[in-house]
PyMOL commands that place a pseudoatom at each C-alpha (Angstrom):
pseudoatom trace, name=CA, resn=UNK, resi=1, chain=A, elem=C, hetatm=0, pos=[-21.091, -7.810, -8.662]
pseudoatom trace, name=CA, resn=UNK, resi=2, chain=A, elem=C, hetatm=0, pos=[-17.460, -7.142, -9.584]
pseudoatom trace, name=CA, resn=UNK, resi=3, chain=A, elem=C, hetatm=0, pos=[-16.243, -9.345, -6.735]
pseudoatom trace, name=CA, resn=UNK, resi=4, chain=A, elem=C, hetatm=0, pos=[-17.950, -12.373, -8.267]
pseudoatom trace, name=CA, resn=UNK, resi=5, chain=A, elem=C, hetatm=0, pos=[-16.449, -11.508, -11.651]
pseudoatom trace, name=CA, resn=UNK, resi=6, chain=A, elem=C, hetatm=0, pos=[-12.852, -11.079, -10.471]
pseudoatom trace, name=CA, resn=UNK, resi=7, chain=A, elem=C, hetatm=0, pos=[-12.538, -13.213, -7.359]
pseudoatom trace, name=CA, resn=UNK, resi=8, chain=A, elem=C, hetatm=0, pos=[-13.725, -16.553, -8.705]
pseudoatom trace, name=CA, resn=UNK, resi=9, chain=A, elem=C, hetatm=0, pos=[-13.134, -18.791, -11.667]
pseudoatom trace, name=CA, resn=UNK, resi=10, chain=A, elem=C, hetatm=0, pos=[-16.794, -18.419, -12.586]
pseudoatom trace, name=CA, resn=UNK, resi=11, chain=A, elem=C, hetatm=0, pos=[-16.207, -14.789, -13.539]
pseudoatom trace, name=CA, resn=UNK, resi=12, chain=A, elem=C, hetatm=0, pos=[-13.618, -15.727, -16.148]
pseudoatom trace, name=CA, resn=UNK, resi=13, chain=A, elem=C, hetatm=0, pos=[-15.833, -18.558, -17.378]
pseudoatom trace, name=CA, resn=UNK, resi=14, chain=A, elem=C, hetatm=0, pos=[-18.829, -16.209, -17.621]
pseudoatom trace, name=CA, resn=UNK, resi=15, chain=A, elem=C, hetatm=0, pos=[-16.848, -13.649, -19.631]
pseudoatom trace, name=CA, resn=UNK, resi=16, chain=A, elem=C, hetatm=0, pos=[-15.648, -16.390, -21.982]
pseudoatom trace, name=CA, resn=UNK, resi=17, chain=A, elem=C, hetatm=0, pos=[-19.217, -17.534, -22.590]
pseudoatom trace, name=CA, resn=UNK, resi=18, chain=A, elem=C, hetatm=0, pos=[-20.386, -13.918, -22.926]
pseudoatom trace, name=CA, resn=UNK, resi=19, chain=A, elem=C, hetatm=0, pos=[-17.837, -13.352, -25.703]
pseudoatom trace, name=CA, resn=UNK, resi=20, chain=A, elem=C, hetatm=0, pos=[-18.241, -16.784, -27.297]
pseudoatom trace, name=CA, resn=UNK, resi=21, chain=A, elem=C, hetatm=0, pos=[-22.027, -16.808, -27.790]
pseudoatom trace, name=CA, resn=UNK, resi=22, chain=A, elem=C, hetatm=0, pos=[-22.223, -13.763, -30.124]
pseudoatom trace, name=CA, resn=UNK, resi=23, chain=A, elem=C, hetatm=0, pos=[-19.219, -15.056, -32.068]
pseudoatom trace, name=CA, resn=UNK, resi=24, chain=A, elem=C, hetatm=0, pos=[-20.860, -18.479, -32.403]
pseudoatom trace, name=CA, resn=UNK, resi=25, chain=A, elem=C, hetatm=0, pos=[-24.180, -16.959, -33.541]
pseudoatom trace, name=CA, resn=UNK, resi=26, chain=A, elem=C, hetatm=0, pos=[-22.446, -14.880, -36.241]
pseudoatom trace, name=CA, resn=UNK, resi=27, chain=A, elem=C, hetatm=0, pos=[-20.339, -17.864, -37.275]
pseudoatom trace, name=CA, resn=UNK, resi=28, chain=A, elem=C, hetatm=0, pos=[-23.414, -20.093, -37.623]
pseudoatom trace, name=CA, resn=UNK, resi=29, chain=A, elem=C, hetatm=0, pos=[-25.250, -17.353, -39.543]
pseudoatom trace, name=CA, resn=UNK, resi=30, chain=A, elem=C, hetatm=0, pos=[-22.406, -17.137, -42.061]
pseudoatom trace, name=CA, resn=UNK, resi=31, chain=A, elem=C, hetatm=0, pos=[-22.103, -20.925, -42.367]
pseudoatom trace, name=CA, resn=UNK, resi=32, chain=A, elem=C, hetatm=0, pos=[-25.842, -21.423, -42.878]
pseudoatom trace, name=CA, resn=UNK, resi=33, chain=A, elem=C, hetatm=0, pos=[-26.118, -18.506, -45.291]
pseudoatom trace, name=CA, resn=UNK, resi=34, chain=A, elem=C, hetatm=0, pos=[-23.163, -19.666, -47.402]
pseudoatom trace, name=CA, resn=UNK, resi=35, chain=A, elem=C, hetatm=0, pos=[-24.160, -23.342, -47.245]
pseudoatom trace, name=CA, resn=UNK, resi=36, chain=A, elem=C, hetatm=0, pos=[-27.886, -23.189, -48.018]
pseudoatom trace, name=CA, resn=UNK, resi=37, chain=A, elem=C, hetatm=0, pos=[-29.349, -19.843, -48.978]
pseudoatom trace, name=CA, resn=UNK, resi=38, chain=A, elem=C, hetatm=0, pos=[-26.470, -18.328, -51.008]
pseudoatom trace, name=CA, resn=UNK, resi=39, chain=A, elem=C, hetatm=0, pos=[-23.767, -20.870, -51.906]
pseudoatom trace, name=CA, resn=UNK, resi=40, chain=A, elem=C, hetatm=0, pos=[-22.261, -18.558, -54.558]
pseudoatom trace, name=CA, resn=UNK, resi=41, chain=A, elem=C, hetatm=0, pos=[-18.998, -16.725, -53.916]
pseudoatom trace, name=CA, resn=UNK, resi=42, chain=A, elem=C, hetatm=0, pos=[-19.323, -13.468, -52.004]
pseudoatom trace, name=CA, resn=UNK, resi=43, chain=A, elem=C, hetatm=0, pos=[-19.563, -10.420, -54.261]
pseudoatom trace, name=CA, resn=UNK, resi=44, chain=A, elem=C, hetatm=0, pos=[-17.738, -8.184, -51.839]
pseudoatom trace, name=CA, resn=UNK, resi=45, chain=A, elem=C, hetatm=0, pos=[-20.703, -5.932, -51.082]
pseudoatom trace, name=CA, resn=UNK, resi=46, chain=A, elem=C, hetatm=0, pos=[-19.110, -4.872, -47.779]
pseudoatom trace, name=CA, resn=UNK, resi=47, chain=A, elem=C, hetatm=0, pos=[-21.691, -6.346, -45.386]
pseudoatom trace, name=CA, resn=UNK, resi=48, chain=A, elem=C, hetatm=0, pos=[-19.169, -8.736, -43.900]
pseudoatom trace, name=CA, resn=UNK, resi=49, chain=A, elem=C, hetatm=0, pos=[-16.562, -5.998, -43.529]
pseudoatom trace, name=CA, resn=UNK, resi=50, chain=A, elem=C, hetatm=0, pos=[-19.048, -3.870, -41.566]
pseudoatom trace, name=CA, resn=UNK, resi=51, chain=A, elem=C, hetatm=0, pos=[-19.926, -6.829, -39.342]
pseudoatom trace, name=CA, resn=UNK, resi=52, chain=A, elem=C, hetatm=0, pos=[-16.234, -7.546, -38.750]
pseudoatom trace, name=CA, resn=UNK, resi=53, chain=A, elem=C, hetatm=0, pos=[-15.583, -3.949, -37.693]
pseudoatom trace, name=CA, resn=UNK, resi=54, chain=A, elem=C, hetatm=0, pos=[-18.647, -3.942, -35.426]
pseudoatom trace, name=CA, resn=UNK, resi=55, chain=A, elem=C, hetatm=0, pos=[-17.548, -7.201, -33.813]
pseudoatom trace, name=CA, resn=UNK, resi=56, chain=A, elem=C, hetatm=0, pos=[-13.964, -5.965, -33.410]
pseudoatom trace, name=CA, resn=UNK, resi=57, chain=A, elem=C, hetatm=0, pos=[-15.209, -2.733, -31.835]
pseudoatom trace, name=CA, resn=UNK, resi=58, chain=A, elem=C, hetatm=0, pos=[-17.521, -4.619, -29.449]
pseudoatom trace, name=CA, resn=UNK, resi=59, chain=A, elem=C, hetatm=0, pos=[-14.768, -7.020, -28.356]
pseudoatom trace, name=CA, resn=UNK, resi=60, chain=A, elem=C, hetatm=0, pos=[-12.290, -4.168, -27.888]
pseudoatom trace, name=CA, resn=UNK, resi=61, chain=A, elem=C, hetatm=0, pos=[-14.706, -2.150, -25.753]
pseudoatom trace, name=CA, resn=UNK, resi=62, chain=A, elem=C, hetatm=0, pos=[-15.571, -5.157, -23.563]
pseudoatom trace, name=CA, resn=UNK, resi=63, chain=A, elem=C, hetatm=0, pos=[-11.914, -6.211, -23.249]
pseudoatom trace, name=CA, resn=UNK, resi=64, chain=A, elem=C, hetatm=0, pos=[-10.722, -2.728, -22.294]
pseudoatom trace, name=CA, resn=UNK, resi=65, chain=A, elem=C, hetatm=0, pos=[-13.689, -2.195, -19.943]
pseudoatom trace, name=CA, resn=UNK, resi=66, chain=A, elem=C, hetatm=0, pos=[-13.150, -5.487, -18.099]
pseudoatom trace, name=CA, resn=UNK, resi=67, chain=A, elem=C, hetatm=0, pos=[-9.436, -4.792, -17.726]
pseudoatom trace, name=CA, resn=UNK, resi=68, chain=A, elem=C, hetatm=0, pos=[-9.985, -1.252, -16.431]
pseudoatom trace, name=CA, resn=UNK, resi=69, chain=A, elem=C, hetatm=0, pos=[-12.555, -2.529, -13.926]
pseudoatom trace, name=CA, resn=UNK, resi=70, chain=A, elem=C, hetatm=0, pos=[-10.065, -5.183, -12.735]
pseudoatom trace, name=CA, resn=UNK, resi=71, chain=A, elem=C, hetatm=0, pos=[-7.364, -2.691, -11.753]
pseudoatom trace, name=CA, resn=UNK, resi=72, chain=A, elem=C, hetatm=0, pos=[-8.662, -2.374, -8.184]
pseudoatom trace, name=CA, resn=UNK, resi=73, chain=A, elem=C, hetatm=0, pos=[-8.356, -6.151, -7.718]
pseudoatom trace, name=CA, resn=UNK, resi=74, chain=A, elem=C, hetatm=0, pos=[-4.662, -6.334, -8.608]
pseudoatom trace, name=CA, resn=UNK, resi=75, chain=A, elem=C, hetatm=0, pos=[-2.359, -7.140, -5.674]
pseudoatom trace, name=CA, resn=UNK, resi=76, chain=A, elem=C, hetatm=0, pos=[0.072, -4.410, -6.732]
pseudoatom trace, name=CA, resn=UNK, resi=77, chain=A, elem=C, hetatm=0, pos=[-2.698, -1.793, -6.478]
pseudoatom trace, name=CA, resn=UNK, resi=78, chain=A, elem=C, hetatm=0, pos=[-3.626, -3.047, -3.002]
pseudoatom trace, name=CA, resn=UNK, resi=79, chain=A, elem=C, hetatm=0, pos=[0.062, -2.797, -2.081]
pseudoatom trace, name=CA, resn=UNK, resi=80, chain=A, elem=C, hetatm=0, pos=[0.263, 0.797, -3.323]
pseudoatom trace, name=CA, resn=UNK, resi=81, chain=A, elem=C, hetatm=0, pos=[-2.920, 1.749, -1.441]
pseudoatom trace, name=CA, resn=UNK, resi=82, chain=A, elem=C, hetatm=0, pos=[-1.598, 0.237, 1.795]
pseudoatom trace, name=CA, resn=UNK, resi=83, chain=A, elem=C, hetatm=0, pos=[1.699, 2.113, 1.503]
pseudoatom trace, name=CA, resn=UNK, resi=84, chain=A, elem=C, hetatm=0, pos=[-0.073, 5.378, 0.648]
pseudoatom trace, name=CA, resn=UNK, resi=85, chain=A, elem=C, hetatm=0, pos=[-2.409, 5.084, 3.650]
pseudoatom trace, name=CA, resn=UNK, resi=86, chain=A, elem=C, hetatm=0, pos=[0.509, 5.551, 6.028]
pseudoatom trace, name=CA, resn=UNK, resi=87, chain=A, elem=C, hetatm=0, pos=[-0.791, 2.791, 8.313]
pseudoatom trace, name=CA, resn=UNK, resi=88, chain=A, elem=C, hetatm=0, pos=[1.809, 0.664, 10.128]
pseudoatom trace, name=CA, resn=UNK, resi=89, chain=A, elem=C, hetatm=0, pos=[2.608, -2.394, 8.017]
pseudoatom trace, name=CA, resn=UNK, resi=90, chain=A, elem=C, hetatm=0, pos=[3.532, -5.675, 9.720]
pseudoatom trace, name=CA, resn=UNK, resi=91, chain=A, elem=C, hetatm=0, pos=[6.563, -7.282, 8.079]
pseudoatom trace, name=CA, resn=UNK, resi=92, chain=A, elem=C, hetatm=0, pos=[6.690, -11.029, 7.386]
pseudoatom trace, name=CA, resn=UNK, resi=93, chain=A, elem=C, hetatm=0, pos=[10.092, -11.938, 5.922]
pseudoatom trace, name=CA, resn=UNK, resi=94, chain=A, elem=C, hetatm=0, pos=[10.345, -15.558, 4.842]
pseudoatom trace, name=CA, resn=UNK, resi=95, chain=A, elem=C, hetatm=0, pos=[12.506, -17.871, 2.759]
pseudoatom trace, name=CA, resn=UNK, resi=96, chain=A, elem=C, hetatm=0, pos=[11.645, -20.824, 0.587]
pseudoatom trace, name=CA, resn=UNK, resi=97, chain=A, elem=C, hetatm=0, pos=[13.794, -23.817, -0.147]
pseudoatom trace, name=CA, resn=UNK, resi=98, chain=A, elem=C, hetatm=0, pos=[13.194, -27.364, -1.259]
pseudoatom trace, name=CA, resn=UNK, resi=99, chain=A, elem=C, hetatm=0, pos=[10.546, -28.244, 0.051]
pseudoatom trace, name=CA, resn=UNK, resi=100, chain=A, elem=C, hetatm=0, pos=[9.538, -25.907, 2.818]
pseudoatom trace, name=CA, resn=UNK, resi=101, chain=A, elem=C, hetatm=0, pos=[8.834, -22.331, 3.788]
pseudoatom trace, name=CA, resn=UNK, resi=102, chain=A, elem=C, hetatm=0, pos=[10.565, -20.671, 6.721]
pseudoatom trace, name=CA, resn=UNK, resi=103, chain=A, elem=C, hetatm=0, pos=[7.820, -18.283, 7.855]
pseudoatom trace, name=CA, resn=UNK, resi=104, chain=A, elem=C, hetatm=0, pos=[8.345, -16.573, 11.234]
pseudoatom trace, name=CA, resn=UNK, resi=105, chain=A, elem=C, hetatm=0, pos=[5.681, -16.673, 13.926]
pseudoatom trace, name=CA, resn=UNK, resi=106, chain=A, elem=C, hetatm=0, pos=[3.981, -13.281, 13.591]
pseudoatom trace, name=CA, resn=UNK, resi=107, chain=A, elem=C, hetatm=0, pos=[0.590, -12.206, 14.893]
pseudoatom trace, name=CA, resn=UNK, resi=108, chain=A, elem=C, hetatm=0, pos=[-1.491, -11.333, 11.852]
pseudoatom trace, name=CA, resn=UNK, resi=109, chain=A, elem=C, hetatm=0, pos=[-4.655, -9.374, 12.538]
pseudoatom trace, name=CA, resn=UNK, resi=110, chain=A, elem=C, hetatm=0, pos=[-7.723, -8.878, 10.397]
pseudoatom trace, name=CA, resn=UNK, resi=111, chain=A, elem=C, hetatm=0, pos=[-7.762, -5.433, 8.802]
pseudoatom trace, name=CA, resn=UNK, resi=112, chain=A, elem=C, hetatm=0, pos=[-4.027, -4.752, 9.283]
pseudoatom trace, name=CA, resn=UNK, resi=113, chain=A, elem=C, hetatm=0, pos=[-1.751, -4.597, 6.223]
pseudoatom trace, name=CA, resn=UNK, resi=114, chain=A, elem=C, hetatm=0, pos=[0.927, -7.299, 6.077]
pseudoatom trace, name=CA, resn=UNK, resi=115, chain=A, elem=C, hetatm=0, pos=[3.988, -7.084, 3.825]
pseudoatom trace, name=CA, resn=UNK, resi=116, chain=A, elem=C, hetatm=0, pos=[5.090, -10.542, 2.725]
pseudoatom trace, name=CA, resn=UNK, resi=117, chain=A, elem=C, hetatm=0, pos=[8.719, -10.432, 1.545]
pseudoatom trace, name=CA, resn=UNK, resi=118, chain=A, elem=C, hetatm=0, pos=[10.261, -13.660, 0.353]
pseudoatom trace, name=CA, resn=UNK, resi=119, chain=A, elem=C, hetatm=0, pos=[13.434, -15.078, -1.146]
pseudoatom trace, name=CA, resn=UNK, resi=120, chain=A, elem=C, hetatm=0, pos=[14.309, -18.462, -2.553]
pseudoatom trace, name=CA, resn=UNK, resi=121, chain=A, elem=C, hetatm=0, pos=[17.495, -20.226, -1.457]
pseudoatom trace, name=CA, resn=UNK, resi=122, chain=A, elem=C, hetatm=0, pos=[17.686, -22.805, -4.231]
pseudoatom trace, name=CA, resn=UNK, resi=123, chain=A, elem=C, hetatm=0, pos=[15.234, -22.795, -7.153]
pseudoatom trace, name=CA, resn=UNK, resi=124, chain=A, elem=C, hetatm=0, pos=[12.096, -21.038, -8.384]
pseudoatom trace, name=CA, resn=UNK, resi=125, chain=A, elem=C, hetatm=0, pos=[9.252, -21.353, -5.890]
pseudoatom trace, name=CA, resn=UNK, resi=126, chain=A, elem=C, hetatm=0, pos=[5.752, -19.972, -5.689]
pseudoatom trace, name=CA, resn=UNK, resi=127, chain=A, elem=C, hetatm=0, pos=[4.176, -18.467, -2.589]
pseudoatom trace, name=CA, resn=UNK, resi=128, chain=A, elem=C, hetatm=0, pos=[0.386, -18.676, -2.730]
pseudoatom trace, name=CA, resn=UNK, resi=129, chain=A, elem=C, hetatm=0, pos=[-2.030, -18.033, 0.113]
pseudoatom trace, name=CA, resn=UNK, resi=130, chain=A, elem=C, hetatm=0, pos=[-5.446, -19.683, 0.162]
pseudoatom trace, name=CA, resn=UNK, resi=131, chain=A, elem=C, hetatm=0, pos=[-8.253, -18.428, 2.403]
pseudoatom trace, name=CA, resn=UNK, resi=132, chain=A, elem=C, hetatm=0, pos=[-10.068, -20.791, 4.802]
pseudoatom trace, name=CA, resn=UNK, resi=133, chain=A, elem=C, hetatm=0, pos=[-12.635, -21.540, 2.062]
pseudoatom trace, name=CA, resn=UNK, resi=134, chain=A, elem=C, hetatm=0, pos=[-9.927, -22.719, -0.354]
pseudoatom trace, name=CA, resn=UNK, resi=135, chain=A, elem=C, hetatm=0, pos=[-9.923, -19.681, -2.665]
pseudoatom trace, name=CA, resn=UNK, resi=136, chain=A, elem=C, hetatm=0, pos=[-6.532, -18.311, -3.678]
pseudoatom trace, name=CA, resn=UNK, resi=137, chain=A, elem=C, hetatm=0, pos=[-5.882, -14.771, -2.439]
pseudoatom trace, name=CA, resn=UNK, resi=138, chain=A, elem=C, hetatm=0, pos=[-2.601, -14.039, -4.192]
pseudoatom trace, name=CA, resn=UNK, resi=139, chain=A, elem=C, hetatm=0, pos=[0.580, -15.636, -5.428]
pseudoatom trace, name=CA, resn=UNK, resi=140, chain=A, elem=C, hetatm=0, pos=[4.183, -14.491, -5.727]
pseudoatom trace, name=CA, resn=UNK, resi=141, chain=A, elem=C, hetatm=0, pos=[7.099, -15.996, -7.635]
pseudoatom trace, name=CA, resn=UNK, resi=142, chain=A, elem=C, hetatm=0, pos=[10.348, -16.372, -5.707]
pseudoatom trace, name=CA, resn=UNK, resi=143, chain=A, elem=C, hetatm=0, pos=[13.518, -16.644, -7.787]
pseudoatom trace, name=CA, resn=UNK, resi=144, chain=A, elem=C, hetatm=0, pos=[16.964, -17.516, -6.440]
pseudoatom trace, name=CA, resn=UNK, resi=145, chain=A, elem=C, hetatm=0, pos=[19.795, -15.016, -6.723]
pseudoatom trace, name=CA, resn=UNK, resi=146, chain=A, elem=C, hetatm=0, pos=[17.626, -11.893, -6.539]
pseudoatom trace, name=CA, resn=UNK, resi=147, chain=A, elem=C, hetatm=0, pos=[19.094, -9.031, -4.515]
pseudoatom trace, name=CA, resn=UNK, resi=148, chain=A, elem=C, hetatm=0, pos=[15.714, -7.776, -3.318]
pseudoatom trace, name=CA, resn=UNK, resi=149, chain=A, elem=C, hetatm=0, pos=[12.984, -10.042, -2.019]
pseudoatom trace, name=CA, resn=UNK, resi=150, chain=A, elem=C, hetatm=0, pos=[9.678, -10.395, -3.811]
pseudoatom trace, name=CA, resn=UNK, resi=151, chain=A, elem=C, hetatm=0, pos=[7.176, -8.314, -1.813]
pseudoatom trace, name=CA, resn=UNK, resi=152, chain=A, elem=C, hetatm=0, pos=[3.456, -7.838, -1.680]
pseudoatom trace, name=CA, resn=UNK, resi=153, chain=A, elem=C, hetatm=0, pos=[1.147, -6.214, 0.860]
pseudoatom trace, name=CA, resn=UNK, resi=154, chain=A, elem=C, hetatm=0, pos=[-2.138, -7.886, 1.693]
pseudoatom trace, name=CA, resn=UNK, resi=155, chain=A, elem=C, hetatm=0, pos=[-4.868, -7.065, 4.220]
pseudoatom trace, name=CA, resn=UNK, resi=156, chain=A, elem=C, hetatm=0, pos=[-6.828, -10.062, 5.481]
pseudoatom trace, name=CA, resn=UNK, resi=157, chain=A, elem=C, hetatm=0, pos=[-10.570, -9.583, 5.877]
pseudoatom trace, name=CA, resn=UNK, resi=158, chain=A, elem=C, hetatm=0, pos=[-11.498, -12.590, 8.007]
pseudoatom trace, name=CA, resn=UNK, resi=159, chain=A, elem=C, hetatm=0, pos=[-9.839, -14.620, 10.755]
pseudoatom trace, name=CA, resn=UNK, resi=160, chain=A, elem=C, hetatm=0, pos=[-8.887, -18.239, 10.221]
pseudoatom trace, name=CA, resn=UNK, resi=161, chain=A, elem=C, hetatm=0, pos=[-6.162, -20.608, 9.137]
pseudoatom trace, name=CA, resn=UNK, resi=162, chain=A, elem=C, hetatm=0, pos=[-4.759, -19.794, 5.711]
pseudoatom trace, name=CA, resn=UNK, resi=163, chain=A, elem=C, hetatm=0, pos=[-2.898, -22.390, 3.674]
pseudoatom trace, name=CA, resn=UNK, resi=164, chain=A, elem=C, hetatm=0, pos=[0.405, -21.462, 2.020]
pseudoatom trace, name=CA, resn=UNK, resi=165, chain=A, elem=C, hetatm=0, pos=[1.475, -23.545, -0.994]
pseudoatom trace, name=CA, resn=UNK, resi=166, chain=A, elem=C, hetatm=0, pos=[4.174, -23.476, -3.633]
pseudoatom trace, name=CA, resn=UNK, resi=167, chain=A, elem=C, hetatm=0, pos=[2.666, -23.089, -7.110]
pseudoatom trace, name=CA, resn=UNK, resi=168, chain=A, elem=C, hetatm=0, pos=[5.911, -23.491, -9.096]
pseudoatom trace, name=CA, resn=UNK, resi=169, chain=A, elem=C, hetatm=0, pos=[7.104, -27.051, -9.646]
pseudoatom trace, name=CA, resn=UNK, resi=170, chain=A, elem=C, hetatm=0, pos=[10.290, -27.247, -7.600]
pseudoatom trace, name=CA, resn=UNK, resi=171, chain=A, elem=C, hetatm=0, pos=[11.139, -30.945, -7.571]
pseudoatom trace, name=CA, resn=UNK, resi=172, chain=A, elem=C, hetatm=0, pos=[9.922, -34.334, -6.442]
pseudoatom trace, name=CA, resn=UNK, resi=173, chain=A, elem=C, hetatm=0, pos=[8.403, -33.243, -3.124]
pseudoatom trace, name=CA, resn=UNK, resi=174, chain=A, elem=C, hetatm=0, pos=[6.793, -30.083, -4.557]
pseudoatom trace, name=CA, resn=UNK, resi=175, chain=A, elem=C, hetatm=0, pos=[3.327, -31.312, -3.554]
pseudoatom trace, name=CA, resn=UNK, resi=176, chain=A, elem=C, hetatm=0, pos=[4.441, -31.376, 0.097]
pseudoatom trace, name=CA, resn=UNK, resi=177, chain=A, elem=C, hetatm=0, pos=[5.624, -27.755, 0.124]
pseudoatom trace, name=CA, resn=UNK, resi=178, chain=A, elem=C, hetatm=0, pos=[3.002, -26.115, 2.297]
pseudoatom trace, name=CA, resn=UNK, resi=179, chain=A, elem=C, hetatm=0, pos=[2.607, -24.173, 5.497]
pseudoatom trace, name=CA, resn=UNK, resi=180, chain=A, elem=C, hetatm=0, pos=[-0.125, -22.343, 7.418]
pseudoatom trace, name=CA, resn=UNK, resi=181, chain=A, elem=C, hetatm=0, pos=[-0.717, -18.795, 8.583]
pseudoatom trace, name=CA, resn=UNK, resi=182, chain=A, elem=C, hetatm=0, pos=[-3.186, -18.044, 11.376]
pseudoatom trace, name=CA, resn=UNK, resi=183, chain=A, elem=C, hetatm=0, pos=[-5.061, -14.758, 11.158]
pseudoatom trace, name=CA, resn=UNK, resi=184, chain=A, elem=C, hetatm=0, pos=[-6.716, -13.547, 14.356]
pseudoatom trace, name=CA, resn=UNK, resi=185, chain=A, elem=C, hetatm=0, pos=[-9.565, -11.093, 14.890]
pseudoatom trace, name=CA, resn=UNK, resi=186, chain=A, elem=C, hetatm=0, pos=[-8.745, -7.422, 15.293]
pseudoatom trace, name=CA, resn=UNK, resi=187, chain=A, elem=C, hetatm=0, pos=[-7.753, -6.344, 18.814]
pseudoatom trace, name=CA, resn=UNK, resi=188, chain=A, elem=C, hetatm=0, pos=[-8.995, -2.794, 18.323]
for i in range(1, 188): cmd.bond("trace and resi %d" % i, "trace and resi %d" % (i + 1))
show_as sticks, trace
zoom trace
């Protein structure tokens, strides 16, 4: 259930609709009530204040709950878990420059943690990996002049050819800045 909420655009759309419908119903109730049944100024009896506090409490609880539930899906949490597991991490050090990635040939296996560490040689670049189905797995921003590379650890769950694209506009040939990573099945 949580995977569909956090790993697709439909989850964000569903949450937006979930929050919008009650707001719209209350809004229409107030508009209809003030337009037709009681067009006089509000006497300040406190009913609206109670409704506002209830709505604010509801939105706060949902917002905090959704964000707490999303923590396990954050790439930085996956990175911390991979480091804490003590498992050997395969290093992939790459550079980006207009309009290409220099990614070394490394055997990437399903189920093995991979640390992607990247630097930019010229301007701001993005480093985004898409799975074979076209869904984005993660993205990193690469900025020139940084002492340390931008790093992230990811564990692939299925073999296939993964597309790498730049998601930061980096000039005229930005749309051509792409590469591929091949992930093979586990040997063990």
